[in-house]
N, C-alpha and C positions, 0 to 999 in steps of 0.2 A: 527451386521447387521443380520437382520432376513429374509429379502426378497429383492431380486433385481428386479427392474422394468425396464420399457422401458425408453428411453430418459435420461439416466444417473440418474434415480431416484431410491431410495431404501427406505425401511422401517427399522427403528431402534427401539430398545426398550431402553428407557431412564428411568430406575428405575420403570418399570411397565407401563410407558406411551409410546405408539407407535406413532412415528412421521415419516412423509415422508421427506426425505432430498435429496439434490443433491449430486451426485458423480462427478460432472463436473471437479472438481479440483484435483481428484485422479485417478490413473490408477490401475487396477488389484485388486480391492476390491472384496472380495468373502463373501459368507454367513459365519457367525460366526466370521468374522473379527471384531476387535474393532477399532473405529475411534473417533477422537475428532471432535465435531460438534460445529459450531458457525454460528448463523444467517441462519440456514437451509442448510449449506454446510459442508460436511465432509472435514476437513482441513488436518488431519494427520492420518496415519495408525499406530496403536500401536501393538506391539507384545503382546501376551497373558500375559506374566509376568508383563510388564509395566502397562497394563490395569487393571489387578487384584490388583496390588499395589495401583494404583490411586483410584480404587473403594473402597479399604479398608481404604484409607486415608479420602475419602469423608464420609464414614460411621462413622469413628472415630470423625470427625468434627461434624457430626450430633449428636452423642452421647454426646460429650463435650458441645455442645450448650444446649442440653436438660438438662444436669446435672447442668449447670450454670443458667438455667432459662431464657436464652436469646433466642429470636426468630430468625429463619434463615433469 
């Protein structure tokens, strides 16, 4: 989470792409928190260790796809 806005809205950075999302389904989200987003809504709050592990897995999947020549 990079910015909290009015009316349960926030801005997140998704791999360098900034998107506005709704926080209507979560309470207590703060700047620098990690959330799982689907269809424009933050669904789950992750702790930093979980988030970093998940991001590392996504990066590894991207590298594996590139090495095998398959498109994402």
